[in-house]
PDB file with SEQRES, HELIX, SHEET and CRYST1 records, atoms N, CA, C and O in Angstrom:
SEQRES   1 A   74  MET ASP THR ASP PHE PRO ALA ASP ILE ALA ALA THR GLN          
SEQRES   2 A   74  ALA LEU LEU ALA ALA GLN GLY TYR ILE ALA ASP ARG SER          
SEQRES   3 A   74  LEU ALA THR VAL LEU PHE LEU SER LEU THR LEU GLY ARG          
SEQRES   4 A   74  PRO LEU PHE LEU GLU GLY GLU ALA GLY VAL GLY LYS THR          
SEQRES   5 A   74  GLU ILE ALA LYS VAL LEU ALA ASP GLY LEU GLY ARG HIS          
SEQRES   6 A   74  LEU LEU ARG LEU GLN CYS TYR GLU GLY                          
HELIX    1 AA1 ILE A    9  ALA A   18  1                                  10    
HELIX    2 AA2 ARG A   25  LEU A   37  1                                  13    
HELIX    3 AA3 LYS A   51  LEU A   62  1                                  12    
CRYST1    1.000    1.000    1.000  90.00  90.00  90.00 P 1           1          
ATOM      1  N   MET A   1       0.842  -1.177   0.000  1.00  0.00           N  
ATOM      2  CA  MET A   1       0.000   0.000   0.000  1.00  0.00           C  
ATOM      3  C   MET A   1       0.888   1.241   0.000  1.00  0.00           C  
ATOM      4  O   MET A   1       1.660   1.433   0.940  1.00  0.00           O  
ATOM      5  N   ASP A   2       0.804   2.063  -0.997  1.00  0.00           N  
ATOM      6  CA  ASP A   2       1.605   3.280  -1.092  1.00  0.00           C  
ATOM      7  C   ASP A   2       0.988   4.388  -0.248  1.00  0.00           C  
ATOM      8  O   ASP A   2      -0.231   4.469  -0.099  1.00  0.00           O  
ATOM      9  N   THR A   3       1.838   5.226   0.295  1.00  0.00           N  
ATOM     10  CA  THR A   3       1.381   6.381   1.049  1.00  0.00           C  
ATOM     11  C   THR A   3       1.902   7.633   0.368  1.00  0.00           C  
ATOM     12  O   THR A   3       2.809   7.566  -0.462  1.00  0.00           O  
ATOM     13  N   ASP A   4       1.325   8.777   0.721  1.00  0.00           N  
ATOM     14  CA  ASP A   4       1.810  10.045   0.188  1.00  0.00           C  
ATOM     15  C   ASP A   4       3.156  10.380   0.816  1.00  0.00           C  
ATOM     16  O   ASP A   4       3.503   9.879   1.886  1.00  0.00           O  
ATOM     17  N   PHE A   5       3.904  11.233   0.131  1.00  0.00           N  
ATOM     18  CA  PHE A   5       5.170  11.702   0.678  1.00  0.00           C  
ATOM     19  C   PHE A   5       4.889  12.630   1.855  1.00  0.00           C  
ATOM     20  O   PHE A   5       3.823  13.242   1.916  1.00  0.00           O  
ATOM     21  N   PRO A   6       5.825  12.741   2.781  1.00  0.00           N  
ATOM     22  CA  PRO A   6       5.652  13.662   3.908  1.00  0.00           C  
ATOM     23  C   PRO A   6       5.506  15.103   3.410  1.00  0.00           C  
ATOM     24  O   PRO A   6       6.089  15.484   2.395  1.00  0.00           O  
ATOM     25  N   ALA A   7       4.723  15.886   4.137  1.00  0.00           N  
ATOM     26  CA  ALA A   7       4.438  17.263   3.736  1.00  0.00           C  
ATOM     27  C   ALA A   7       5.577  18.227   4.047  1.00  0.00           C  
ATOM     28  O   ALA A   7       5.704  19.265   3.398  1.00  0.00           O  
ATOM     29  N   ASP A   8       6.401  17.895   5.026  1.00  0.00           N  
ATOM     30  CA  ASP A   8       7.497  18.783   5.407  1.00  0.00           C  
ATOM     31  C   ASP A   8       8.585  17.980   6.127  1.00  0.00           C  
ATOM     32  O   ASP A   8       8.491  16.760   6.257  1.00  0.00           O  
ATOM     33  N   ILE A   9       9.600  18.680   6.582  1.00  0.00           N  
ATOM     34  CA  ILE A   9      10.735  18.006   7.218  1.00  0.00           C  
ATOM     35  C   ILE A   9      10.320  17.344   8.526  1.00  0.00           C  
ATOM     36  O   ILE A   9      10.742  16.224   8.815  1.00  0.00           O  
ATOM     37  N   ALA A  10       9.501  18.021   9.313  1.00  0.00           N  
ATOM     38  CA  ALA A  10       9.031  17.437  10.573  1.00  0.00           C  
ATOM     39  C   ALA A  10       8.228  16.163  10.317  1.00  0.00           C  
ATOM     40  O   ALA A  10       8.347  15.193  11.065  1.00  0.00           O  
ATOM     41  N   ALA A  11       7.419  16.164   9.273  1.00  0.00           N  
ATOM     42  CA  ALA A  11       6.645  14.969   8.921  1.00  0.00           C  
ATOM     43  C   ALA A  11       7.565  13.844   8.455  1.00  0.00           C  
ATOM     44  O   ALA A  11       7.272  12.669   8.678  1.00  0.00           O  
ATOM     45  N   THR A  12       8.666  14.196   7.816  1.00  0.00           N  
ATOM     46  CA  THR A  12       9.650  13.191   7.409  1.00  0.00           C  
ATOM     47  C   THR A  12      10.279  12.557   8.639  1.00  0.00           C  
ATOM     48  O   THR A  12      10.434  11.337   8.700  1.00  0.00           O  
ATOM     49  N   GLN A  13      10.643  13.378   9.618  1.00  0.00           N  
ATOM     50  CA  GLN A  13      11.187  12.844  10.862  1.00  0.00           C  
ATOM     51  C   GLN A  13      10.169  11.951  11.563  1.00  0.00           C  
ATOM     52  O   GLN A  13      10.528  10.902  12.099  1.00  0.00           O  
ATOM     53  N   ALA A  14       8.909  12.355  11.563  1.00  0.00           N  
ATOM     54  CA  ALA A  14       7.854  11.558  12.194  1.00  0.00           C  
ATOM     55  C   ALA A  14       7.657  10.229  11.474  1.00  0.00           C  
ATOM     56  O   ALA A  14       7.446   9.201  12.118  1.00  0.00           O  
ATOM     57  N   LEU A  15       7.725  10.242  10.149  1.00  0.00           N  
ATOM     58  CA  LEU A  15       7.596   9.015   9.359  1.00  0.00           C  
ATOM     59  C   LEU A  15       8.698   8.028   9.733  1.00  0.00           C  
ATOM     60  O   LEU A  15       8.440   6.839   9.923  1.00  0.00           O  
ATOM     61  N   LEU A  16       9.919   8.527   9.837  1.00  0.00           N  
ATOM     62  CA  LEU A  16      11.047   7.675  10.205  1.00  0.00           C  
ATOM     63  C   LEU A  16      10.913   7.186  11.645  1.00  0.00           C  
ATOM     64  O   LEU A  16      11.174   6.018  11.932  1.00  0.00           O  
ATOM     65  N   ALA A  17      10.510   8.070  12.544  1.00  0.00           N  
ATOM     66  CA  ALA A  17      10.348   7.703  13.954  1.00  0.00           C  
ATOM     67  C   ALA A  17       9.277   6.627  14.127  1.00  0.00           C  
ATOM     68  O   ALA A  17       9.408   5.755  14.986  1.00  0.00           O  
ATOM     69  N   ALA A  18       8.230   6.684  13.322  1.00  0.00           N  
ATOM     70  CA  ALA A  18       7.172   5.672  13.382  1.00  0.00           C  
ATOM     71  C   ALA A  18       7.697   4.294  13.002  1.00  0.00           C  
ATOM     72  O   ALA A  18       7.107   3.277  13.366  1.00  0.00           O  
ATOM     73  N   GLN A  19       8.801   4.264  12.274  1.00  0.00           N  
ATOM     74  CA  GLN A  19       9.441   3.007  11.886  1.00  0.00           C  
ATOM     75  C   GLN A  19      10.567   2.634  12.856  1.00  0.00           C  
ATOM     76  O   GLN A  19      11.273   1.648  12.642  1.00  0.00           O  
ATOM     77  N   GLY A  20      10.731   3.430  13.928  1.00  0.00           N  
ATOM     78  CA  GLY A  20      11.767   3.149  14.916  1.00  0.00           C  
ATOM     79  C   GLY A  20      13.134   3.723  14.584  1.00  0.00           C  
ATOM     80  O   GLY A  20      14.136   3.311  15.170  1.00  0.00           O  
ATOM     81  N   TYR A  21      13.190   4.677  13.645  1.00  0.00           N  
ATOM     82  CA  TYR A  21      14.457   5.271  13.229  1.00  0.00           C  
ATOM     83  C   TYR A  21      14.454   6.744  13.622  1.00  0.00           C  
ATOM     84  O   TYR A  21      13.608   7.510  13.160  1.00  0.00           O  
ATOM     85  N   ILE A  22      15.383   7.135  14.462  1.00  0.00           N  
ATOM     86  CA  ILE A  22      15.481   8.527  14.896  1.00  0.00           C  
ATOM     87  C   ILE A  22      16.489   9.237  13.999  1.00  0.00           C  
ATOM     88  O   ILE A  22      17.677   8.913  14.008  1.00  0.00           O  
ATOM     89  N   ALA A  23      16.008  10.201  13.229  1.00  0.00           N  
ATOM     90  CA  ALA A  23      16.854  10.935  12.280  1.00  0.00           C  
ATOM     91  C   ALA A  23      17.017  12.376  12.738  1.00  0.00           C  
ATOM     92  O   ALA A  23      16.071  12.993  13.227  1.00  0.00           O  
ATOM     93  N   ASP A  24      18.228  12.908  12.576  1.00  0.00           N  
ATOM     94  CA  ASP A  24      18.419  14.322  12.879  1.00  0.00           C  
ATOM     95  C   ASP A  24      17.825  15.162  11.745  1.00  0.00           C  
ATOM     96  O   ASP A  24      17.447  14.636  10.698  1.00  0.00           O  
ATOM     97  N   ARG A  25      17.752  16.455  11.971  1.00  0.00           N  
ATOM     98  CA  ARG A  25      17.093  17.337  11.007  1.00  0.00           C  
ATOM     99  C   ARG A  25      17.807  17.358   9.656  1.00  0.00           C  
ATOM    100  O   ARG A  25      17.148  17.458   8.621  1.00  0.00           O  
ATOM    101  N   SER A  26      19.130  17.267   9.641  1.00  0.00           N  
ATOM    102  CA  SER A  26      19.847  17.322   8.362  1.00  0.00           C  
ATOM    103  C   SER A  26      19.528  16.102   7.496  1.00  0.00           C  
ATOM    104  O   SER A  26      19.340  16.244   6.288  1.00  0.00           O  
ATOM    105  N   LEU A  27      19.464  14.921   8.084  1.00  0.00           N  
ATOM    106  CA  LEU A  27      19.104  13.726   7.317  1.00  0.00           C  
ATOM    107  C   LEU A  27      17.660  13.815   6.841  1.00  0.00           C  
ATOM    108  O   LEU A  27      17.366  13.513   5.685  1.00  0.00           O  
ATOM    109  N   ALA A  28      16.758  14.230   7.728  1.00  0.00           N  
ATOM    110  CA  ALA A  28      15.354  14.371   7.337  1.00  0.00           C  
ATOM    111  C   ALA A  28      15.198  15.396   6.213  1.00  0.00           C  
ATOM    112  O   ALA A  28      14.354  15.230   5.333  1.00  0.00           O  
ATOM    113  N   THR A  29      16.002  16.444   6.241  1.00  0.00           N  
ATOM    114  CA  THR A  29      15.933  17.476   5.202  1.00  0.00           C  
ATOM    115  C   THR A  29      16.324  16.926   3.838  1.00  0.00           C  
ATOM    116  O   THR A  29      15.620  17.153   2.855  1.00  0.00           O  
ATOM    117  N   VAL A  30      17.446  16.200   3.767  1.00  0.00           N  
ATOM    118  CA  VAL A  30      17.861  15.676   2.461  1.00  0.00           C  
ATOM    119  C   VAL A  30      16.891  14.614   1.958  1.00  0.00           C  
ATOM    120  O   VAL A  30      16.651  14.521   0.754  1.00  0.00           O  
ATOM    121  N   LEU A  31      16.335  13.816   2.854  1.00  0.00           N  
ATOM    122  CA  LEU A  31      15.333  12.831   2.436  1.00  0.00           C  
ATOM    123  C   LEU A  31      14.076  13.528   1.919  1.00  0.00           C  
ATOM    124  O   LEU A  31      13.540  13.156   0.876  1.00  0.00           O  
ATOM    125  N   PHE A  32      13.609  14.538   2.649  1.00  0.00           N  
ATOM    126  CA  PHE A  32      12.427  15.290   2.233  1.00  0.00           C  
ATOM    127  C   PHE A  32      12.643  15.938   0.866  1.00  0.00           C  
ATOM    128  O   PHE A  32      11.774  15.857  -0.001  1.00  0.00           O  
ATOM    129  N   LEU A  33      13.788  16.576   0.671  1.00  0.00           N  
ATOM    130  CA  LEU A  33      14.066  17.230  -0.610  1.00  0.00           C  
ATOM    131  C   LEU A  33      14.161  16.223  -1.749  1.00  0.00           C  
ATOM    132  O   LEU A  33      13.664  16.478  -2.846  1.00  0.00           O  
ATOM    133  N   SER A  34      14.788  15.094  -1.502  1.00  0.00           N  
ATOM    134  CA  SER A  34      14.893  14.056  -2.525  1.00  0.00           C  
ATOM    135  C   SER A  34      13.508  13.576  -2.952  1.00  0.00           C  
ATOM    136  O   SER A  34      13.235  13.430  -4.144  1.00  0.00           O  
ATOM    137  N   LEU A  35      12.640  13.332  -1.978  1.00  0.00           N  
ATOM    138  CA  LEU A  35      11.278  12.879  -2.281  1.00  0.00           C  
ATOM    139  C   LEU A  35      10.472  13.966  -2.993  1.00  0.00           C  
ATOM    140  O   LEU A  35       9.812  13.701  -3.998  1.00  0.00           O  
ATOM    141  N   THR A  36      10.531  15.179  -2.470  1.00  0.00           N  
ATOM    142  CA  THR A  36       9.747  16.288  -3.015  1.00  0.00           C  
ATOM    143  C   THR A  36      10.166  16.647  -4.437  1.00  0.00           C  
ATOM    144  O   THR A  36       9.321  16.922  -5.289  1.00  0.00           O  
ATOM    145  N   LEU A  37      11.467  16.642  -4.687  1.00  0.00           N  
ATOM    146  CA  LEU A  37      11.977  17.017  -6.007  1.00  0.00           C  
ATOM    147  C   LEU A  37      12.012  15.848  -6.984  1.00  0.00           C  
ATOM    148  O   LEU A  37      12.283  16.031  -8.171  1.00  0.00           O  
ATOM    149  N   GLY A  38      11.737  14.641  -6.479  1.00  0.00           N  
ATOM    150  CA  GLY A  38      11.762  13.467  -7.348  1.00  0.00           C  
ATOM    151  C   GLY A  38      13.154  13.150  -7.859  1.00  0.00           C  
ATOM    152  O   GLY A  38      13.325  12.684  -8.986  1.00  0.00           O  
ATOM    153  N   ARG A  39      14.146  13.407  -7.021  1.00  0.00           N  
ATOM    154  CA  ARG A  39      15.542  13.201  -7.407  1.00  0.00           C  
ATOM    155  C   ARG A  39      16.136  12.061  -6.584  1.00  0.00           C  
ATOM    156  O   ARG A  39      15.715  11.829  -5.451  1.00  0.00           O  
ATOM    157  N   PRO A  40      17.105  11.352  -7.146  1.00  0.00           N  
ATOM    158  CA  PRO A  40      17.741  10.274  -6.383  1.00  0.00           C  
ATOM    159  C   PRO A  40      18.611  10.831  -5.261  1.00  0.00           C  
ATOM    160  O   PRO A  40      19.029  11.988  -5.286  1.00  0.00           O  
ATOM    161  N   LEU A  41      18.866   9.990  -4.299  1.00  0.00           N  
ATOM    162  CA  LEU A  41      19.745  10.350  -3.195  1.00  0.00           C  
ATOM    163  C   LEU A  41      20.868   9.329  -3.155  1.00  0.00           C  
ATOM    164  O   LEU A  41      20.619   8.134  -2.995  1.00  0.00           O  
ATOM    165  N   PHE A  42      22.094   9.789  -3.298  1.00  0.00           N  
ATOM    166  CA  PHE A  42      23.260   8.913  -3.287  1.00  0.00           C  
ATOM    167  C   PHE A  42      23.841   8.897  -1.887  1.00  0.00           C  
ATOM    168  O   PHE A  42      24.234   9.937  -1.358  1.00  0.00           O  
ATOM    169  N   LEU A  43      23.897   7.712  -1.284  1.00  0.00           N  
ATOM    170  CA  LEU A  43      24.461   7.561   0.052  1.00  0.00           C  
ATOM    171  C   LEU A  43      25.768   6.799  -0.049  1.00  0.00           C  
ATOM    172  O   LEU A  43      25.837   5.753  -0.695  1.00  0.00           O  
ATOM    173  N   GLU A  44      26.799   7.320   0.585  1.00  0.00           N  
ATOM    174  CA  GLU A  44      28.074   6.618   0.604  1.00  0.00           C  
ATOM    175  C   GLU A  44      28.652   6.680   2.003  1.00  0.00           C  
ATOM    176  O   GLU A  44      28.345   7.584   2.780  1.00  0.00           O  
ATOM    177  N   GLY A  45      29.484   5.716   2.308  1.00  0.00           N  
ATOM    178  CA  GLY A  45      30.119   5.677   3.616  1.00  0.00           C  
ATOM    179  C   GLY A  45      30.640   4.290   3.910  1.00  0.00           C  
ATOM    180  O   GLY A  45      30.438   3.350   3.141  1.00  0.00           O  
ATOM    181  N   GLU A  46      31.307   4.183   5.025  1.00  0.00           N  
ATOM    182  CA  GLU A  46      31.874   2.906   5.451  1.00  0.00           C  
ATOM    183  C   GLU A  46      30.764   1.907   5.752  1.00  0.00           C  
ATOM    184  O   GLU A  46      29.616   2.282   5.990  1.00  0.00           O  
ATOM    185  N   ALA A  47      31.127   0.641   5.736  1.00  0.00           N  
ATOM    186  CA  ALA A  47      30.179  -0.417   6.091  1.00  0.00           C  
ATOM    187  C   ALA A  47      29.689  -0.207   7.520  1.00  0.00           C  
ATOM    188  O   ALA A  47      30.473   0.099   8.419  1.00  0.00           O  
ATOM    189  N   GLY A  48      28.396  -0.374   7.714  1.00  0.00           N  
ATOM    190  CA  GLY A  48      27.829  -0.306   9.052  1.00  0.00           C  
ATOM    191  C   GLY A  48      27.375   1.053   9.528  1.00  0.00           C  
ATOM    192  O   GLY A  48      26.981   1.187  10.686  1.00  0.00           O  
ATOM    193  N   VAL A  49      27.415   2.081   8.671  1.00  0.00           N  
ATOM    194  CA  VAL A  49      26.998   3.415   9.115  1.00  0.00           C  
ATOM    195  C   VAL A  49      25.497   3.656   8.964  1.00  0.00           C  
ATOM    196  O   VAL A  49      24.984   4.654   9.469  1.00  0.00           O  
ATOM    197  N   GLY A  50      24.778   2.751   8.272  1.00  0.00           N  
ATOM    198  CA  GLY A  50      23.322   2.864   8.207  1.00  0.00           C  
ATOM    199  C   GLY A  50      22.731   3.218   6.863  1.00  0.00           C  
ATOM    200  O   GLY A  50      21.564   3.604   6.794  1.00  0.00           O  
ATOM    201  N   LYS A  51      23.492   3.102   5.797  1.00  0.00           N  
ATOM    202  CA  LYS A  51      22.979   3.445   4.458  1.00  0.00           C  
ATOM    203  C   LYS A  51      21.800   2.558   4.071  1.00  0.00           C  
ATOM    204  O   LYS A  51      20.758   3.051   3.639  1.00  0.00           O  
ATOM    205  N   THR A  52      21.968   1.269   4.228  1.00  0.00           N  
ATOM    206  CA  THR A  52      20.895   0.339   3.869  1.00  0.00           C  
ATOM    207  C   THR A  52      19.724   0.476   4.828  1.00  0.00           C  
ATOM    208  O   THR A  52      18.570   0.380   4.410  1.00  0.00           O  
ATOM    209  N   GLU A  53      20.000   0.698   6.093  1.00  0.00           N  
ATOM    210  CA  GLU A  53      18.930   0.808   7.088  1.00  0.00           C  
ATOM    211  C   GLU A  53      18.010   1.989   6.793  1.00  0.00           C  
ATOM    212  O   GLU A  53      16.792   1.852   6.899  1.00  0.00           O  
ATOM    213  N   ILE A  54      18.560   3.140   6.427  1.00  0.00           N  
ATOM    214  CA  ILE A  54      17.699   4.285   6.123  1.00  0.00           C  
ATOM    215  C   ILE A  54      16.862   4.006   4.884  1.00  0.00           C  
ATOM    216  O   ILE A  54      15.712   4.438   4.804  1.00  0.00           O  
ATOM    217  N   ALA A  55      17.420   3.296   3.925  1.00  0.00           N  
ATOM    218  CA  ALA A  55      16.653   2.923   2.732  1.00  0.00           C  
ATOM    219  C   ALA A  55      15.508   1.985   3.097  1.00  0.00           C  
ATOM    220  O   ALA A  55      14.393   2.146   2.600  1.00  0.00           O  
ATOM    221  N   LYS A  56      15.776   1.004   3.964  1.00  0.00           N  
ATOM    222  CA  LYS A  56      14.735   0.070   4.402  1.00  0.00           C  
ATOM    223  C   LYS A  56      13.621   0.794   5.154  1.00  0.00           C  
ATOM    224  O   LYS A  56      12.438   0.573   4.896  1.00  0.00           O  
ATOM    225  N   VAL A  57      14.011   1.653   6.079  1.00  0.00           N  
ATOM    226  CA  VAL A  57      13.043   2.387   6.890  1.00  0.00           C  
ATOM    227  C   VAL A  57      12.188   3.299   6.020  1.00  0.00           C  
ATOM    228  O   VAL A  57      10.970   3.358   6.193  1.00  0.00           O  
ATOM    229  N   LEU A  58      12.808   4.002   5.097  1.00  0.00           N  
ATOM    230  CA  LEU A  58      12.066   4.897   4.215  1.00  0.00           C  
ATOM    231  C   LEU A  58      11.110   4.110   3.322  1.00  0.00           C  
ATOM    232  O   LEU A  58       9.958   4.508   3.149  1.00  0.00           O  
ATOM    233  N   ALA A  59      11.572   3.011   2.763  1.00  0.00           N  
ATOM    234  CA  ALA A  59      10.708   2.176   1.924  1.00  0.00           C  
ATOM    235  C   ALA A  59       9.515   1.658   2.724  1.00  0.00           C  
ATOM    236  O   ALA A  59       8.379   1.719   2.255  1.00  0.00           O  
ATOM    237  N   ASP A  60       9.769   1.150   3.926  1.00  0.00           N  
ATOM    238  CA  ASP A  60       8.678   0.654   4.768  1.00  0.00           C  
ATOM    239  C   ASP A  60       7.697   1.767   5.111  1.00  0.00           C  
ATOM    240  O   ASP A  60       6.483   1.577   5.030  1.00  0.00           O  
ATOM    241  N   GLY A  61       8.219   2.924   5.492  1.00  0.00           N  
ATOM    242  CA  GLY A  61       7.365   4.047   5.869  1.00  0.00           C  
ATOM    243  C   GLY A  61       6.493   4.549   4.741  1.00  0.00           C  
ATOM    244  O   GLY A  61       5.387   5.038   4.970  1.00  0.00           O  
ATOM    245  N   LEU A  62       6.991   4.429   3.518  1.00  0.00           N  
ATOM    246  CA  LEU A  62       6.236   4.887   2.348  1.00  0.00           C  
ATOM    247  C   LEU A  62       5.428   3.766   1.704  1.00  0.00           C  
ATOM    248  O   LEU A  62       4.715   3.991   0.726  1.00  0.00           O  
ATOM    249  N   GLY A  63       5.539   2.557   2.255  1.00  0.00           N  
ATOM    250  CA  GLY A  63       4.804   1.430   1.695  1.00  0.00           C  
ATOM    251  C   GLY A  63       5.330   1.004   0.340  1.00  0.00           C  
ATOM    252  O   GLY A  63       4.567   0.580  -0.529  1.00  0.00           O  
ATOM    253  N   ARG A  64       6.624   1.117   0.164  1.00  0.00           N  
ATOM    254  CA  ARG A  64       7.264   0.797  -1.119  1.00  0.00           C  
ATOM    255  C   ARG A  64       8.147  -0.428  -0.995  1.00  0.00           C  
ATOM    256  O   ARG A  64       8.552  -0.812   0.103  1.00  0.00           O  
ATOM    257  N   HIS A  65       8.438  -1.031  -2.124  1.00  0.00           N  
ATOM    258  CA  HIS A  65       9.356  -2.164  -2.181  1.00  0.00           C  
ATOM    259  C   HIS A  65      10.773  -1.626  -2.342  1.00  0.00           C  
ATOM    260  O   HIS A  65      11.009  -0.714  -3.134  1.00  0.00           O  
ATOM    261  N   LEU A  66      11.706  -2.184  -1.599  1.00  0.00           N  
ATOM    262  CA  LEU A  66      13.105  -1.777  -1.692  1.00  0.00           C  
ATOM    263  C   LEU A  66      13.837  -2.701  -2.646  1.00  0.00           C  
ATOM    264  O   LEU A  66      13.816  -3.921  -2.481  1.00  0.00           O  
ATOM    265  N   LEU A  67      14.476  -2.126  -3.629  1.00  0.00           N  
ATOM    266  CA  LEU A  67      15.329  -2.871  -4.548  1.00  0.00           C  
ATOM    267  C   LEU A  67      16.765  -2.528  -4.183  1.00  0.00           C  
ATOM    268  O   LEU A  67      17.203  -1.394  -4.373  1.00  0.00           O  
ATOM    269  N   ARG A  68      17.493  -3.498  -3.663  1.00  0.00           N  
ATOM    270  CA  ARG A  68      18.845  -3.253  -3.162  1.00  0.00           C  
ATOM    271  C   ARG A  68      19.878  -3.723  -4.177  1.00  0.00           C  
ATOM    272  O   ARG A  68      19.821  -4.852  -4.665  1.00  0.00           O  
ATOM    273  N   LEU A  69      20.819  -2.841  -4.488  1.00  0.00           N  
ATOM    274  CA  LEU A  69      21.915  -3.164  -5.397  1.00  0.00           C  
ATOM    275  C   LEU A  69      23.226  -3.147  -4.633  1.00  0.00           C  
ATOM    276  O   LEU A  69      23.474  -2.235  -3.843  1.00  0.00           O  
ATOM    277  N   GLN A  70      24.061  -4.140  -4.860  1.00  0.00           N  
ATOM    278  CA  GLN A  70      25.399  -4.165  -4.288  1.00  0.00           C  
ATOM    279  C   GLN A  70      26.353  -3.620  -5.347  1.00  0.00           C  
ATOM    280  O   GLN A  70      26.497  -4.215  -6.415  1.00  0.00           O  
ATOM    281  N   CYS A  71      26.993  -2.514  -5.066  1.00  0.00           N  
ATOM    282  CA  CYS A  71      27.908  -1.888  -6.027  1.00  0.00           C  
ATOM    283  C   CYS A  71      29.267  -1.712  -5.357  1.00  0.00           C  
ATOM    284  O   CYS A  71      29.470  -0.783  -4.575  1.00  0.00           O  
ATOM    285  N   TYR A  72      30.182  -2.601  -5.667  1.00  0.00           N  
ATOM    286  CA  TYR A  72      31.517  -2.507  -5.092  1.00  0.00           C  
ATOM    287  C   TYR A  72      32.506  -3.219  -5.994  1.00  0.00           C  
ATOM    288  O   TYR A  72      32.137  -4.091  -6.781  1.00  0.00           O  
ATOM    289  N   GLU A  73      33.758  -2.839  -5.870  1.00  0.00           N  
ATOM    290  CA  GLU A  73      34.810  -3.484  -6.650  1.00  0.00           C  
ATOM    291  C   GLU A  73      35.096  -4.858  -6.069  1.00  0.00           C  
ATOM    292  O   GLU A  73      34.961  -5.080  -4.866  1.00  0.00           O  
ATOM    293  N   GLY A  74      35.492  -5.772  -6.936  1.00  0.00           N  
ATOM    294  CA  GLY A  74      35.879  -7.074  -6.427  1.00  0.00           C  
ATOM    295  C   GLY A  74      35.020  -8.097  -6.958  1.00  0.00           C  
ATOM    296  O   GLY A  74      35.192  -9.273  -6.640  1.00  0.00           O  
TER     297      GLY A  74                                                      
END                                                                             
């Protein structure tokens, strides 16, 4: 079941919190802008920092299916 995108940054934080993920305002802002503008969001960082987790939480909160790609050398 798909849901509408959050109306603002506070609603984005609430959406994530409802899924058990506490996001600071800067993360909620980039997620909100990505959704609102219909633009992709590129996440990079070391293993274990939460890139996949935020994708899972956002997909669950929006009622969407997550398609996960592994992109690495080797």
